[in-house]
N, C-alpha and C positions, 0 to 999 in steps of 0.2 A: 113513809113506808121503807122498811129496811131493804138494802140492796141485795139482790139475789146473785150478783156476779161473783165469781171465784176470786179470792184474794190473789194479788200478783206479787211476785218477789221483787226485791229492790232492783235486781239486774234487769228484769223484764220491764219495769217501769222506766229505768234509765235508758234502755235501748229504744223503747217506744217513743221517748221524747225526741229522739233523733231519727225519725222515720221519714223517708222521702215521700212526699205527697203525690208524686207522679207515678212511681212504680212500686212503692211500698217497701223498698229495701231498708233494712235496719242498719244504722251506722253507730259506731262506738262513741263518737263525740261530735260536737258541732263542726269541727274542722273536717272530719271525715265526711259529714253530710255535704258540706260545701264543695269538697273535691269531687264527690260523687255527682252532684248536680252539674258541675262545670264540665265533667267528662262525659257523662251519660245523657244529659239533657241540656246541651248548650243552647243558648238563646242568641240568634243572629241579630245583632243590633244594627240599625240603619245609620248611615252617616248623617242623615237628616236630624237624628235625635240630638246630635251634638250642638245644633244651632237652636238656641232658645227662642229667638225671634227672627224669623226669616221674612224678607220683604215680600209683599203680595206678588203673585205671579199668575200667568195665564198658560194653560196647557191645551194644545190642539192635538187631537188624535187622528190617525190616518182614516180617511173616509171610506175606504174600500176593504182593506184587510182588517176587519173589525173583530175577528176572533170570537164569533158568536158561539155560545155553548150548543152542543148537540148531544143526542143520545149515542149509545154504542153503535148504532146502525147509521149514524150520520144525519138523522132527522133533527131539524132545529127545534129547540125547546122554547116554550113561552118565556117571556121576560121574567126575571126574578125567581126562576125555578131553582130549587136547591139541588146541589149535586147528589148523585147516588152515593150511598155509603160504600167505602172500599171493601172489597172482599176480604174477610178476616181469615186468618189461619184457624184451624180447628182448636178451640180453647181447651178441649178435653184430651187432646193428644199433642204434646209438644214436639213429637217426632213426625208429625204429619208432613208429607203424604205417606210415610212409612207406618206400618201397623203399630210398632212398639220399638223399644230400645234394641231388642235383639235383631230385628230385621234391619234397622238402621246400621248397627255395627257390622252386620254381615255384608251389607251392600258397600259400606265404607271400606271394609277390609279387602274385598275383591276388586272394587272399582278404583279405589284411590291408592291403597297400599300395595297390593299385588299387581294391579292393572291386568287382571285375568282376562284371558280370551273368552270368546263366546262358548267354545267347547269346554273350557275349564269351569265356567260359571254353571253351565248345564250339568256337568258332572258333579259339582258341589251341591246343586239342588237335589240331584238324585240321591246322593249320600245323606243329605239332611232328611229327606223324606224316608229313606230306609231306616235311619236311626230313630226317627219318630215312630214308625210302625213297630220297630223292635221294642221300644220302651213301653208302648201301650199294649202290645201283644195283639193288635188287630189292625186290619187295613182301613177300618173306619176311624181313622185318627184325624180327619180333617185335612184341609188343603194347606199348602205352604203359601207364604205371601206372594210368591211368583211361580208360574209354571215353567218359565224359560228365561233365558238371558234377555230376550226381547221384551218380556214383561217387566223385568228389572229396569231396563233402560227407560221404559215408559214412565215408571215411578220416579226415576231420577229427573226426567224432563219435567215432571210436575212440580218440582221444587220451586217455590215462589220467591225465595230469598237468595241473595248472593249476587256477585258480579258476573258480567258477561265473560265467559271463558275465553282464554287465548287459544288460537290455533296456529299451526305453522303452514306457511305456503312457500313452495320452492320455485326459484327462478333460475334459468340457465341462459348462457350466451347462445344465441341462435344464428350468429353470423358464420362466415366461412372460416373453418379451422384448418390450419396447415396439417399436412399429412405427417410431417416429422417435426419433432421438438416443439409441439404446440405449447404456448404459455399455460401455466397452471390455471390462471384466471379464466381462460376460455373453456376449460372443462369442469370447473368447480360448480357446485350447487350452492345457491345463496338462499338463506332462510329469512322470511318475513314473519315475525310473530305479531299477530293482529287479532283484535276483537271486532265483533260486528258493531259498526258505528251506529246503526239504526237501533240496536238493542241498548247500547250505552245511552243514547239520547233519550230513549223512552224511560230508562231508569232515572235519569236526571230530571226529566219532566214530571214523573210520577213520584216525586219526593215531597211529602206534606210539609217538611221543615222549610221549604222554599216558598210557601204560600204568600208570604208578605215580601218576598224578594224576587218577584216574577213579573215580567212585562209582557202581556199578550199582544199589545198593539204598539207600533212605532208612534212616537209622539214628539212634539216640539214644544218646548217650554220657554216662556219669555217673562222677564221681569217687567215691573211697571214702567220702566224707562225704555222698554223695547229691546233691551239686550237679551241675547239668547243664553240659555242655561244648558250646559252639557254635562252629563254625568255617566250614565250607562250607555251601552251600545245602542239601545232603542231610542235614545234621545238624540242621536247623531243624524247627519244627512244621509249616510250610506243606507241605514235601515229604512228611512223614508223613501228614498229613491228605489231601493230594491223592492219594496212593497208596491210602489207605483208601477214598476216594470212588470211585476207578477200580475197585477190586476189588468194590465193591458195585453199580456201575452198568454196567460194560462186560463183555459176555459174553466168555468165553474169555480172561480177563485173568490167571488164576492162573499164576504163574511168569513173567509178562511183566516188562518194565522201563519205568519212568517216564522219559520224555525231556522235561523242561521247557525251554522256550525263554526265556532271559533277554534282554529287549530294553532298549535305551537310546536316548533321543532327546536331541538337543542342537542347537538352532538357533544358528548361529554366523556371525560375520562374518570373512572372510579378507581381510586387508589387503595381504599381500605379493604383489605382481605381479598382483593381480586387481582393483585399484581398489575395495576394500571391497565385495566381492561376498558376498552372503548365501547360505548353504547350510543345509539342514536334514537332516543325516544320520541314518540309522536303523541302529543296530548290533544284532547278535545274537550270543549265545553259548549253547553247550550247557550246561544246568544240571548235568549229570553231572560236569563238570570241576571240579577244585579251584580255589581262588582263586589258587594258585601258577601253574597252567596259564594262567589268564587274564591274569596279570601278565607272563608271558614274551613274548618277541618272536616269536610264532608265529601260528597261526590260531585261537587260543582265543577271540578276539573279532574279528569280521569285519564290515565295513560291508555292510549288506544292501540299503540303498536310500537315495535322496535324494528327500525329499518336495518337491512343488512349493510355491512361495512366491508366492501371488497378490499383485499390487500394483495400487493405484489411488490416486486423489487423496484428500486429507483429507476432502472433503465426502462422497465415496462410502463411505469407511471408517466413517462414522458411521451409515450406513443399515442397518436391520435385515436387509434382503435380502442385503446383502454379508456382514455378520457371520454370518448363518446359513449362507450358501454356503461360506465359507472353513472353517468348522468341520465342515460335512458333508463337504467335500472331504478334509479332514485325516483324518477317521475312515474314509472310503471307501478312501483310500490304504493305511492301516494294515491294514484288513480284507483288502484285495487281497494285501498282503504275506503274511499268515498263511493265506490260502486254500489253498495246496498242502498244508497239514497237516491240514485239516479231516477228511478220510477217516480218517487215522491217529489221530485223537483218540478214535474209538469202535471201531476195529478194529486189532488189533496188526499191525505191519509189521516185516519182517525187516531188521535193520540190523547192520553189522559194528562191533565195538567196538575200542578201542585195544589190548586184550589179544589180539586176533585172533579171538575167538569171535563167532559170530552170536547175536543175541538178538531176541526179539519185543518191539519197542518200541511204546509208546503215548505220543503227543505231548500236551503241555499247554502253554497259554500261561502262562509263569512270571512272575516279578517284572518290572515295567517301571520302569527307573531314569530319573528325570526331576527337574528342578528345579521350583520352585513354579509359575512361569508355564506350564511344560509340563503340570504336573499339572492346572491349571485347564482346559486344553483337553482333556486325556485324560478327565477325569471329568465334563465337562459342567456344571461348577458356576459360580457367579457369582464374579468376582474378589473376593478378600478373605476368602472363606469357606474352611474347612478341607476338603480333598479326601477325608479319611478319616472324619471324624466330623461331627456336626450342630452343633458349637460355633459360636456367632455371632461375627462379626468383632470385636465389641467385647469378647468374653470367650472368647478361644481356649483359655484354660487351664481352662475349665469342667470340673470333675471329673465332673459328671453328664451330660455330653454323650454321646449314644448313637452307635454306629457307623453310618456310611452303608453301605448294601448295595444291590445291584441290585434286589432285590425291593421294598425300601422306596421306591426312586426310582420304580419302575413304579407302585406303589400311589398315591404322591403325585400323579404326573402324571395318573392316571386320575380322581382325585377332586377336584382343585383346579385353579383357573384359573391362567393364566400369571403374573398379578400376585402371587398368593399364593405360587406356587412360588418366584418371584424373591425376594420380601421376607421370607418366613417360613422357607423351607427352603434358600435359596441354590441353586436348581436352574434351569437354563435349559430351556425347553420346546422349543427348536428344534433340538436335536441329541441323538442316541442314541449312547452310546459303542460303539465297535466290538466290545467284548467281549460285548454282548448277544446276538450271533448265534453265538457259539462255545460249545461244551460246557464246563461247569465253570469258566467265566471270569467274574470279577467285578472290574472295574477298581479299585474302592475297596479291595479286599483285596490286589490285586497291586501297587499303586504302592509303590515303594521310594525312599528319599531319595537324592539325588545328592550323594555325599560331596564331590566336587570343588566344586560350586557352592554347596552349602548348609553345608558344614562348613569346608573348607579355604579357598576363596576367599570364601565368604559371611561366615563368622564372623570371619576374619582381616582380609581386605581391605575388604569392604563395611561392616563394623561396627567392629572394634577399631581399625584404622588410621584410618578415617574419623572415629570419635569422638575419637581422640587429636588429630587435626588440628583438629577443630572446637573442642575444649577449649582448645588452645593459642591459637587466634585469639580466643576469648571472654575468656580469662584475661589475655592480654597485649596485646590490641589488634592491629590489622592490621599496623602497621609492625614492632613487636617480634615478633609472631607469625610473620610471613614470615621474619624473620631467624633465629628459632629453628628453623623448618622447614628453611630452607636449611642450617643447621648440622647438622641431623640427616642430611640427604641427603649432606652432605660427609663426615660420620663413616662413613656406610654405604659410600660410594665409596672411602674410605681404608683399608678393611679389607684387610690383606695376604693374599697367597695362603697357604692353610693347608688340609691335608687335611680334608675334610668341610664346608668353607665355600666358598661361591660368591661371587665378586666382582661388584659392581654398579657399574661406573664412573660411571654417571649417577644413582646413588642409587635411591630407590624411586619416582621420578616418571616412569613410562612407562605407555602407554595399555593395551596388551594384556597382562594378567597371566595366565600359565598356572598350572596346579597346581604345577608344579615351581618356578616363580617364587615363589609364595606360601610353599611349604614352606621354600625356601632363605632367604627374607626373615625368616621367623619366628625364625631363629637370630640375626639381626642387629638387628632393629628395637628389641626391648625393651632390649638393651644400649645401643644408640645413643641411645635416648630417656632412659634412666636417667641417663646421664652429663650430661644437661642439667638 
């Protein structure tokens, strides 16, 4: 039977052969199709896939926090029930929940570009309606998409896509202020830019791309010889113990799901196009996700806030009042960030997971990733002391040093004067860590090392490279030493292009080292120095 289809041109046939099977996008060539798939439809590969033959292992799951699926109202579902389909956006209107392109553009113009007030929006709607009546010549011209600014805001709130918006919260010093010549930091207003942590966590959990990189239950994995296997947060002892504590302390927790919040802080200086502006970002990630999901370019790790950075002159920085205020402000901001989760730490809340199922989740403050200077502020200890144990600064490797705990700190502060706390226990008496007011949270147990600053950049750049440069200068003198260092930089810059190696045209002498810079230089520095 002859074909009844219309003939296709050569261009149509060529483009159709490079069509994405996922979204239908037409690409000009095979390379373009590959780039489109990698950017628009990335596949998160598991670390386990790299191992062709893994030894047999046994996995034990937590017996109480079993993450049983429920419906939207919290009622348990029968076993093997399929998840309800996710609510889809209107396929017939890509501008949903707006009526059409015009109403979307009108809302975007007034709400985003002009940031119009309620009065201005209402006035604009009146003029729109008047122009519509005039164009048709009758008052029977139909209604506008919105009758008022309140109506417009309701439509904007119905948008189902997009990140949780930032909002600004203001803090001020509330201590005694001198009547005359008060320092500027006492009267200044400090801004915390923050997102709703609960909203962010729900976004991360309700991401279908994480379906195979998601752990609903804490587990313990053992090899055939009895050795433990640790990989993601839920395979560790902390998650198991936290789930056990919840099952013992929280009512109606049987069958619920632990949702720990992994936090990260990193005060940094941005030099590009900002004039060396300081920022103090606060990041958050759902602890149920695997490490692979957090490494992917998605929403596995999201910025949750930017902490205020008080500034004053050198003289004021040395005063105890200022040092106390900036630390209390620091902990007040972090406590404010976690506040939306407080109710859900003692009462299960319905959340939707990457596999499409609803579960009853219980929040917990999880590991806090920070470098040592940040750990000093987080734990409220004296600079030089260990933030996790009682080892003294001159003997940090003391094998008999006991662990720091919240209960110990409270007991020491109750029975000792500030001088003894400082000198004997390394504790500041002017700040209480934010974790003291949250259930099941102890900052000394939650602090985790910052691999970037303490291992990659710390061990390599700040120690290994610095020690080598100092040794060269001491061994060969300043003139010869500078000559050798210049030769090392020349050898690093002369490395030819090669797969897996990165070129550094200016050598290793640049100010802002990133983690990628350090890892790339590790492959070159040792070889370049060995040849000398």
